[in-house]
C-alpha positions as CSV (number, residue, x, y, z in Angstrom):
1,M,-12.5,45.8,-58.7
2,D,-14.2,46.5,-55.3
3,I,-17.1,48.8,-56.3
4,P,-20.3,48.9,-54.2
5,Y,-23.4,47.8,-56.1
6,L,-21.4,46.9,-59.1
7,T,-24.0,44.7,-60.7
8,S,-26.7,47.3,-60.3
9,L,-24.4,49.9,-61.8
10,V,-23.8,47.7,-64.9
11,V,-27.6,47.2,-65.2
12,F,-28.8,50.8,-64.7
13,L,-26.0,53.0,-66.0
14,P,-27.3,52.7,-69.6
15,A,-30.8,53.8,-68.4
16,A,-29.2,56.8,-66.7
17,G,-27.4,57.6,-69.9
18,A,-30.7,57.4,-71.8
19,L,-32.2,59.9,-69.4
20,L,-29.3,62.2,-69.9
21,T,-29.6,62.2,-73.7
22,L,-33.2,63.5,-73.4
23,F,-31.7,66.8,-72.2
24,L,-29.3,67.2,-75.1
25,R,-30.0,68.8,-78.4
26,R,-27.0,68.4,-80.6
27,A,-26.7,65.1,-82.5
28,S,-23.0,64.9,-81.8
29,A,-23.5,65.4,-78.1
30,I,-26.1,62.7,-78.0
31,R,-23.9,60.2,-79.9
32,W,-20.9,60.9,-77.7
33,T,-23.0,60.6,-74.5
34,A,-24.3,57.2,-75.7
35,L,-20.8,56.0,-76.6
36,A,-19.3,57.2,-73.2
37,T,-22.1,55.5,-71.3
38,T,-21.8,52.2,-73.0
39,T,-18.0,52.2,-72.8
40,V,-18.0,52.9,-69.1
41,T,-20.6,50.2,-68.6
42,F,-18.4,47.7,-70.4
43,V,-15.4,48.7,-68.3
44,L,-17.4,48.2,-65.2
45,S,-18.6,44.8,-66.4
46,I,-15.0,43.7,-66.6
47,G,-15.0,44.1,-62.8
48,L,-17.8,41.4,-62.7
49,F,-15.6,39.1,-64.8
50,V,-12.6,39.7,-62.6
51,G,-14.5,39.6,-59.4
52,Y,-16.4,36.4,-60.1
53,D,-14.9,33.3,-58.4
54,P,-15.9,30.0,-60.2
55,S,-14.6,28.0,-57.2
56,V,-17.5,29.3,-55.0
57,S,-20.5,27.0,-55.1
58,T,-23.4,28.3,-57.1
59,A,-25.7,26.7,-54.4
60,L,-24.6,29.5,-52.1
61,G,-26.2,32.1,-54.3
62,P,-25.1,34.5,-57.0
63,Q,-21.9,36.5,-56.6
64,L,-21.6,40.3,-56.5
65,A,-25.3,40.3,-55.6
66,D,-27.4,43.3,-54.7
67,V,-30.6,42.6,-52.7
68,W,-33.4,44.9,-51.7
69,A,-36.1,43.0,-49.8
70,G,-38.3,46.0,-49.2
71,W,-39.5,46.2,-52.7
72,L,-43.1,44.9,-52.0
73,P,-45.0,44.6,-48.7
74,D,-43.9,41.9,-46.2
75,G,-46.6,39.5,-47.3
76,Y,-44.8,38.8,-50.5
77,D,-41.3,37.4,-50.9
78,V,-40.6,39.4,-54.0
79,K,-37.4,41.4,-54.1
80,Y,-34.9,43.3,-56.2
81,F,-32.3,40.5,-56.4
82,V,-29.5,40.8,-59.0
83,G,-26.1,39.1,-59.3
84,V,-24.0,36.9,-61.6
85,D,-23.2,33.2,-61.8
86,G,-21.5,31.1,-64.5
87,L,-24.6,31.1,-66.7
88,S,-25.2,34.9,-66.7
89,L,-21.7,36.2,-66.5
90,L,-20.6,35.7,-70.1
91,L,-24.0,36.9,-71.5
92,V,-23.7,40.1,-69.4
93,M,-20.2,40.6,-70.8
94,L,-21.4,40.1,-74.4
95,T,-24.2,42.6,-73.8
96,T,-21.9,45.3,-72.5
97,L,-19.4,44.6,-75.2
98,L,-21.9,45.0,-78.0
99,G,-23.2,48.3,-76.5
100,P,-20.4,50.7,-77.7
101,I,-20.0,48.6,-80.9
102,V,-23.7,49.2,-81.8
103,V,-23.4,52.9,-81.0
104,L,-20.4,53.3,-83.3
105,S,-22.1,51.3,-86.0
106,S,-25.1,53.7,-85.9
107,W,-22.8,56.8,-86.1
108,T,-23.7,57.7,-89.7
109,Y,-26.4,55.1,-90.3
110,I,-28.9,56.9,-88.2
111,G,-29.6,60.3,-89.8
112,E,-32.6,61.6,-87.9
113,K,-34.3,61.5,-84.5
114,H,-31.0,60.8,-82.8
115,K,-32.3,61.5,-79.3
116,G,-35.0,58.9,-79.4
117,Y,-32.8,56.3,-81.1
118,Y,-29.9,56.4,-78.7
119,A,-32.2,56.7,-75.6
120,L,-34.1,53.6,-76.7
121,L,-30.8,51.8,-77.4
122,L,-29.5,52.5,-73.9
123,L,-32.8,51.5,-72.3
124,L,-32.8,48.3,-74.3
125,Q,-29.3,47.5,-72.9
126,T,-30.6,48.0,-69.3
127,G,-33.5,45.6,-70.0
128,I,-31.3,42.9,-71.5
129,T,-28.7,43.1,-68.7
130,G,-31.4,43.0,-66.1
131,V,-32.8,39.8,-67.7
132,F,-29.4,38.1,-67.4
133,T,-28.7,39.2,-63.8
134,S,-32.2,38.8,-62.1
135,F,-32.5,36.0,-59.6
136,D,-36.1,36.9,-58.7
137,L,-38.6,35.5,-61.3
138,L,-41.0,38.5,-61.2
139,L,-38.0,40.9,-61.6
140,F,-36.8,38.8,-64.5
141,Y,-40.3,39.1,-66.1
142,I,-40.3,42.9,-65.7
143,F,-36.9,43.2,-67.5
144,F,-38.1,40.6,-70.0
145,E,-41.1,42.8,-70.9
146,L,-39.1,46.0,-70.8
147,T,-37.0,44.9,-73.8
148,L,-40.1,44.8,-76.0
149,I,-40.8,48.6,-75.9
150,P,-37.5,50.0,-77.1
151,M,-37.0,47.2,-79.8
152,Y,-40.5,47.9,-81.1
153,F,-39.8,51.6,-81.6
154,I,-36.3,51.0,-83.0
155,I,-37.7,48.7,-85.7
156,G,-40.9,50.7,-86.2
157,I,-39.2,54.2,-86.6
158,W,-35.7,53.6,-88.0
159,G,-36.4,50.3,-89.9
160,G,-37.1,49.6,-93.6
161,K,-40.1,50.0,-95.8
162,E,-42.1,47.2,-94.0
163,R,-41.0,48.3,-90.5
164,I,-44.5,48.7,-89.0
165,Y,-45.5,45.2,-90.0
166,A,-42.3,43.7,-88.7
167,A,-42.5,45.7,-85.4
168,V,-46.1,44.8,-84.7
169,K,-45.5,41.1,-85.6
170,F,-42.5,41.1,-83.2
171,V,-44.5,42.5,-80.3
172,I,-47.6,40.3,-80.9
173,Y,-45.5,37.0,-81.0
174,T,-43.4,37.8,-77.9
175,L,-46.2,39.4,-75.9
176,V,-48.6,36.4,-76.2
177,G,-45.9,34.0,-75.0
178,S,-44.8,36.2,-72.1
179,L,-48.4,36.9,-70.8
180,L,-48.9,33.1,-70.6
181,M,-45.6,32.9,-68.7
182,L,-46.9,35.5,-66.2
183,V,-49.9,33.3,-65.4
184,G,-47.4,30.5,-64.6
185,I,-45.3,32.8,-62.5
186,L,-48.3,33.8,-60.3
187,Y,-49.4,30.2,-59.8
188,L,-45.8,29.0,-59.1
189,G,-45.3,31.8,-56.6
190,Y,-48.3,30.9,-54.5
191,A,-47.8,27.1,-54.8
192,A,-44.1,27.4,-53.8
193,G,-45.0,29.8,-51.0
194,D,-47.5,27.4,-49.5
195,A,-45.1,24.4,-49.8
196,V,-41.7,25.8,-48.8
197,N,-42.0,29.4,-47.7
198,N,-44.4,29.4,-44.8
199,G,-47.3,30.4,-46.9
200,V,-45.7,33.5,-48.3
201,F,-45.8,34.1,-52.0
202,T,-42.3,33.9,-53.4
203,T,-40.5,34.4,-56.7
204,D,-37.0,34.0,-55.4
205,W,-35.2,31.6,-57.8
206,Y,-33.3,29.7,-55.0
207,T,-36.5,29.3,-53.0
208,L,-38.4,28.0,-56.0
209,L,-35.6,25.4,-56.5
210,E,-36.6,24.0,-53.1
211,Y,-40.1,23.2,-54.3
212,N,-40.6,19.8,-55.9
213,I,-43.5,20.5,-58.2
214,P,-46.0,17.6,-58.7
215,L,-46.0,16.1,-62.2
216,A,-49.5,17.2,-63.0
217,V,-48.7,20.8,-62.4
218,Q,-45.2,20.5,-64.0
219,G,-46.8,19.7,-67.3
220,W,-48.7,22.9,-67.9
221,L,-46.2,25.1,-66.1
222,F,-43.4,23.8,-68.4
223,A,-45.7,24.4,-71.4
224,V,-46.3,28.1,-70.7
225,F,-42.7,28.8,-69.8
226,A,-41.2,26.9,-72.7
227,F,-43.7,28.4,-75.2
228,S,-42.7,31.9,-74.2
229,F,-38.9,31.2,-74.4
230,A,-39.3,29.1,-77.6
231,I,-40.8,32.2,-79.3
232,K,-37.9,34.4,-78.2
233,V,-35.2,31.9,-79.4
234,P,-37.1,31.4,-81.9
235,L,-37.7,27.7,-82.4
236,F,-39.3,26.3,-85.5
237,P,-42.2,26.8,-86.3
238,L,-42.5,29.9,-84.1
239,H,-39.7,31.7,-86.0
240,T,-41.6,33.6,-88.6
241,W,-41.3,37.0,-86.8
242,L,-37.5,36.9,-86.8
243,P,-36.6,37.3,-90.6
244,D,-39.0,40.2,-90.8
245,A,-37.6,41.9,-87.7
246,H,-34.0,41.4,-88.8
247,V,-34.5,42.6,-92.4
248,Q,-36.5,45.7,-91.4
249,A,-34.4,46.7,-88.3
250,P,-31.6,49.2,-88.6
251,T,-28.1,47.6,-88.4
252,G,-27.8,48.4,-84.7
253,G,-31.1,46.8,-83.9
254,S,-30.2,43.7,-85.9
255,V,-26.9,43.3,-84.0
256,I,-28.6,43.6,-80.6
257,L,-31.5,41.3,-81.7
258,A,-29.1,38.6,-82.9
259,G,-26.3,39.2,-80.5
260,V,-28.2,39.1,-77.2
261,L,-32.0,39.5,-77.4
262,L,-32.5,36.0,-78.9
263,K,-30.3,34.6,-76.1
264,M,-33.0,35.6,-73.6
265,G,-35.0,32.6,-74.9
266,T,-32.2,30.0,-74.6
267,Y,-31.2,31.6,-71.2
268,G,-34.8,31.3,-69.9
269,L,-35.0,27.6,-71.0
270,L,-31.8,26.8,-69.1
271,R,-32.4,29.1,-66.0
272,F,-36.1,28.2,-65.4
273,C,-37.5,25.4,-67.5
274,L,-34.9,22.7,-66.9
275,P,-34.3,23.0,-63.1
276,L,-37.8,24.0,-62.1
277,F,-39.6,21.4,-64.2
278,P,-37.0,18.6,-64.6
279,N,-39.3,15.6,-65.0
280,V,-41.3,17.1,-67.8
281,A,-38.2,18.7,-69.4
282,Q,-36.5,15.3,-69.7
283,S,-39.7,13.6,-70.8
284,Y,-40.0,16.0,-73.8
285,A,-36.2,16.3,-74.4
286,G,-36.5,14.0,-77.5
287,L,-39.3,16.2,-78.9
288,F,-37.2,19.4,-78.4
289,A,-34.2,17.7,-80.0
290,V,-36.3,16.9,-83.1
291,I,-37.7,20.5,-83.3
292,A,-34.2,21.9,-82.8
293,I,-32.8,19.7,-85.6
294,I,-35.6,20.6,-87.9
295,G,-34.8,24.3,-87.2
296,I,-31.1,23.6,-87.9
297,I,-31.7,22.1,-91.3
298,Y,-34.7,24.3,-92.3
299,G,-32.9,27.5,-91.4
300,A,-29.9,26.4,-93.4
301,L,-31.9,25.4,-96.5
302,V,-33.9,28.6,-96.5
303,A,-30.8,30.7,-96.0
304,R,-29.2,29.1,-99.1
305,V,-31.9,30.4,-101.4
306,Q,-32.0,34.0,-100.2
307,D,-31.0,36.8,-102.5
308,D,-30.9,39.4,-99.6
309,A,-27.7,39.1,-97.6
310,K,-29.4,40.3,-94.4
311,S,-32.2,37.8,-94.8
312,L,-29.6,35.1,-95.3
313,V,-27.9,36.0,-92.0
314,A,-31.3,36.1,-90.3
315,Y,-32.2,32.6,-91.3
316,S,-28.7,31.4,-90.3
317,S,-29.6,32.5,-86.7
318,I,-32.5,30.0,-86.7
319,S,-30.1,27.3,-87.7
320,H,-27.4,28.2,-85.2
321,L,-29.7,28.6,-82.2
322,G,-31.1,25.2,-83.0
323,F,-27.7,23.8,-82.0
324,V,-28.0,25.7,-78.7
325,V,-31.4,24.2,-77.9
326,L,-30.2,20.7,-78.8
327,G,-27.3,21.1,-76.3
328,L,-29.6,22.2,-73.5
329,F,-31.9,19.3,-73.8
330,A,-29.1,16.7,-74.1
331,F,-28.7,17.0,-70.3
332,T,-24.9,16.3,-70.4
333,T,-22.1,18.4,-69.1
334,E,-20.4,18.8,-72.5
335,A,-23.5,19.7,-74.4
336,M,-24.7,22.2,-71.8
337,Q,-21.4,23.9,-71.7
338,G,-21.3,23.9,-75.4
339,A,-24.7,25.5,-75.5
340,M,-23.7,28.2,-73.0
341,I,-20.5,29.1,-74.9
342,Q,-22.3,28.9,-78.3
343,M,-24.7,31.6,-77.1
344,V,-21.7,33.9,-76.9
345,N,-20.1,32.7,-80.1
346,H,-23.3,33.3,-82.1
347,G,-23.5,36.8,-80.7
348,L,-20.0,37.5,-81.9
349,S,-20.0,36.0,-85.3
350,T,-23.6,36.8,-86.4
351,G,-23.3,40.3,-84.9
352,A,-20.2,40.8,-87.0
353,L,-22.0,39.6,-90.1
354,F,-24.9,42.0,-89.6
355,L,-22.4,44.9,-89.0
356,L,-20.6,44.1,-92.3
357,V,-23.8,43.7,-94.3
358,G,-24.9,47.1,-92.8
359,M,-21.6,48.7,-94.0
360,L,-22.2,47.4,-97.5
361,Y,-25.8,48.8,-97.3
362,E,-24.5,52.3,-96.3
363,R,-22.3,52.4,-99.3
364,R,-24.7,51.0,-102.0
365,H,-28.2,51.1,-100.3
366,T,-28.9,47.6,-101.4
367,R,-28.6,44.2,-99.7
368,L,-29.2,42.1,-102.8
369,M,-26.2,40.0,-103.5
370,D,-26.6,40.2,-107.2
371,D,-26.0,43.9,-107.0
372,Y,-22.5,43.2,-105.9
373,G,-19.7,41.0,-107.1
374,G,-15.9,41.4,-107.3
375,L,-15.7,43.6,-104.2
376,A,-12.5,41.9,-103.0
377,T,-10.5,44.1,-105.3
378,S,-12.1,47.4,-104.2
379,V,-12.7,46.8,-100.5
380,P,-10.0,44.2,-99.4
381,V,-10.2,45.0,-95.7
382,L,-14.0,44.6,-95.6
383,T,-13.7,41.4,-97.6
384,T,-11.1,40.0,-95.2
385,L,-13.2,40.7,-92.1
386,M,-16.3,39.2,-93.9
387,V,-14.4,36.0,-94.7
388,I,-13.2,35.6,-91.1
389,S,-16.7,36.2,-89.8
390,V,-18.2,33.7,-92.2
391,L,-15.7,31.0,-91.4
392,A,-16.3,31.6,-87.7
393,S,-20.0,31.3,-88.2
394,A,-19.5,28.1,-90.3
395,G,-17.6,26.5,-87.4
396,L,-14.1,26.4,-88.9
397,P,-11.6,24.8,-86.3
398,G,-9.5,27.6,-84.8
399,L,-12.4,30.0,-84.7
400,N,-15.1,30.4,-82.0
401,G,-18.0,28.7,-83.7
402,F,-16.2,25.3,-83.8
403,V,-15.8,25.0,-80.0
404,G,-19.5,25.4,-79.2
405,E,-20.8,23.2,-81.9
406,F,-18.2,20.5,-81.2
407,L,-19.1,20.3,-77.5
408,I,-22.9,20.3,-78.3
409,L,-22.6,17.4,-80.8
410,L,-20.2,15.5,-78.6
411,G,-22.5,15.8,-75.6
412,S,-25.6,15.0,-77.6
413,F,-24.1,11.8,-79.0
414,K,-23.6,10.5,-75.5
415,S,-26.9,11.7,-74.1
416,T,-29.0,9.0,-72.5
417,V,-32.0,11.4,-72.5
418,I,-32.1,11.9,-76.2
419,D,-30.5,8.5,-76.9
420,S,-30.5,8.7,-80.7
421,P,-27.1,8.9,-82.4
422,V,-28.9,8.8,-85.8
423,L,-30.9,11.9,-84.9
424,I,-27.7,13.7,-83.9
425,A,-26.1,12.6,-87.1
426,F,-28.8,14.6,-88.9
427,A,-27.8,17.6,-86.8
428,T,-24.2,17.5,-88.0
429,T,-25.5,18.2,-91.5
430,G,-26.2,21.7,-90.3
431,V,-22.5,22.4,-90.1
432,I,-22.1,21.4,-93.8
433,L,-25.1,23.3,-94.9
434,A,-23.8,26.4,-93.0
435,A,-20.6,26.3,-95.0
436,M,-22.5,26.0,-98.2
437,Y,-24.8,29.0,-97.8
438,L,-22.2,31.3,-96.1
439,L,-19.5,30.6,-98.7
440,H,-22.0,31.0,-101.4
441,M,-22.9,34.5,-100.0
442,V,-19.2,35.4,-99.9
443,Y,-18.6,34.3,-103.5
444,R,-21.6,36.1,-104.9
445,T,-20.8,39.3,-103.1
446,F,-17.0,39.6,-103.0
447,F,-15.6,37.4,-105.7
448,G,-16.2,36.9,-109.4
449,E,-16.1,39.6,-112.0
450,L,-16.3,43.3,-111.0
451,T,-18.9,44.6,-113.5
452,D,-20.6,47.5,-111.8
453,A,-18.7,50.9,-111.7
454,A,-20.3,51.7,-108.4
455,N,-18.7,48.6,-106.8
456,A,-15.4,49.5,-108.3
457,Q,-15.5,52.9,-106.7
458,M,-16.7,51.7,-103.3
459,A,-14.7,53.0,-100.3
460,D,-13.1,50.5,-97.9
461,L,-13.6,50.6,-94.1
462,N,-12.7,53.8,-92.4
463,A,-11.0,53.9,-89.0
464,R,-14.3,53.9,-87.0
465,E,-15.7,50.9,-88.9
466,F,-12.5,49.0,-88.6
467,G,-12.1,49.8,-84.9
468,L,-15.6,48.6,-84.0
469,M,-14.9,45.3,-85.8
470,V,-11.5,44.6,-84.1
471,P,-12.9,43.3,-80.7
472,L,-15.2,40.9,-82.4
473,I,-12.5,39.5,-84.7
474,V,-10.0,39.2,-81.8
475,L,-12.5,37.3,-79.7
476,M,-13.4,34.9,-82.5
477,F,-9.7,33.8,-82.5
478,V,-9.3,33.9,-78.7
479,L,-12.4,31.7,-78.1
480,G,-11.4,29.5,-81.0
481,F,-7.8,28.8,-79.8
482,Y,-8.1,29.2,-76.1
483,P,-11.7,28.7,-74.8
484,G,-10.6,27.2,-71.5
485,P,-10.8,30.4,-69.3
486,F,-14.4,31.0,-70.5
487,L,-15.4,27.4,-70.1
488,R,-14.0,27.3,-66.5
489,Q,-16.3,30.2,-65.6
490,T,-19.3,28.3,-66.7
491,A,-18.4,24.8,-65.5
492,P,-19.5,25.1,-61.8
493,T,-22.9,26.5,-62.7
494,T,-23.3,23.7,-65.4
495,E,-22.6,21.0,-62.8
496,F,-24.9,22.7,-60.3
497,L,-27.8,22.9,-62.7
498,L,-27.4,19.2,-63.8
499,E,-27.2,18.1,-60.2
500,T,-30.3,20.1,-59.3
501,V,-32.2,18.6,-62.2
502,E,-31.3,15.1,-61.2
503,E,-32.0,15.6,-57.5
504,K,-35.4,17.3,-58.1
505,R,-36.4,14.7,-60.8
506,A,-35.7,11.9,-58.4
507,A,-37.5,13.6,-55.5
508,V,-40.6,14.2,-57.6
509,E,-40.6,10.6,-58.7
510,R,-40.4,9.4,-55.1
511,M,-43.2,11.8,-54.1
512,E,-45.4,10.5,-57.0
513,N,-44.7,6.9,-56.2
514,E,-45.5,7.4,-52.5
515,A,-48.7,9.1,-53.4
516,A,-49.6,6.2,-55.8
517,A,-48.8,3.6,-53.2
518,T,-50.9,5.3,-50.6
519,A,-53.8,5.5,-53.1
520,D,-53.5,1.8,-53.9
521,E,-53.5,0.6,-50.3
522,P,-56.8,-1.2,-49.4
523,T,-59.1,0.8,-47.2
524,P,-59.9,-1.1,-44.0
525,V,-63.6,-2.0,-43.7
526,P,-65.0,-0.9,-40.4
527,T,-66.5,-3.7,-38.3
528,A,-69.4,-3.4,-35.9
529,P,-68.5,-3.5,-32.2
530,P,-69.2,-6.9,-30.5
531,E,-72.6,-7.2,-28.9
532,A,-72.6,-7.0,-25.1
533,E,-73.0,-10.4,-23.4
534,D,-76.3,-11.0,-21.6
535,V,-75.0,-11.3,-18.0
536,S,-77.7,-12.1,-15.5
537,I,-77.2,-12.0,-11.8
538,D,-79.3,-14.1,-9.5
539,I,-80.1,-12.1,-6.4
540,P,-81.2,-14.3,-3.6
541,S,-84.3,-13.3,-1.8
542,I,-84.0,-12.5,1.9
543,S,-87.0,-13.7,3.9
544,P,-87.8,-11.7,7.0
């Protein structure tokens, strides 16, 4: 699909649709405009998938790139630079796929202020897609911050009873981390400019990769970047904003939040923290592995005791994304590819769970599992889709969740950086715990005795609801049985990142060793110049 500026179209078409909705008055026209915009955006993004060639080296730059160098004055190497590589491609596809699905899920759920809701939803999609396609660090930061505004209002206006508390908490947590990251971006831009860019401030990702950052500086830069991304994931113990945001957000907001917004954190760790600060990243890999495994087990145990189905799915995200972080810091090809594909898998299965819980809420206006029971007899289609989604989330072989978790655990076991099979064995318990709390939810909600008349009269899925679930269910099976084509898209970028990490780590170690050797060399003691010899010359006298 040879379309000029294709990547930019995929990024900004939703924003154009958001602007268009502001001029519409009828709720139906607004909904259809949002649906058309997101559908066209997804169709265009297929062109990115088809046009991307994994055989082309990532070192040559992103593919299907759009560059505008005149964004800032000539004294700054800051530019509009978007494109795709193996790391960003699948996440862009996931974002554009969820766009029309979220619009359809909101069709009857959102009953007021349609213009604002759909405009913010479309603007949010632009921000998220921009994050995944930016190859300029300052541009990435702008899109990263842009996502806060629409999500804040989506939770704060269309959320539940505690929506204001949840929205403010979400913004405070993420804003604190990102402001610290901005300090790191400014310092890194000037330091890299002086070192490798002729003294010109730069935030070009490829130029930053050329700069071997000294260890002393790597430490605090890694800290501010990793802290910001850890909040967004979120990693334990920075996770407390997530359950509140999920439970209070409308269904569409929860799907976007779990499906792609959280992936901005894991994506940032992989795109920036690992290749830019490789020495410190490997030094603290064991610590991040421990934190990730704590999150895996903690999230699963807390999910098991929830009475609210939406809260249970929210805590499951903490557990599942712990696997992703574990895979990133294993520094092996298998684990990193597993982490990349698991980002997509989590978006599909957890997004489906939030959609189905939202459909139950629309029918009964309750998310408490004790208010249900025996639904399998009254809503068999919804029950079937819920069981498939639960099994995919639990990592059943043949469904998408198994592929990512298997690769992560396999790569982590052989990791020489973590180097602790016992620790990874603890991580595998997360798979067992996931089956426990997810199957417990299914049993309490859909099986057992049907005692409530309201549950007996519940309507099954209509054509719209079934249609929006079909792509997610199909992809769960496709990625479960045939993940090869998707893994082949990510393989070259995975190899490039790991090679870059190793080369830069070794270069920094050599640089530090040379500096230490120079400092240890004895300083020569200056000696006084030899005194001049007293040379006397006898001059004979001449007599007249």
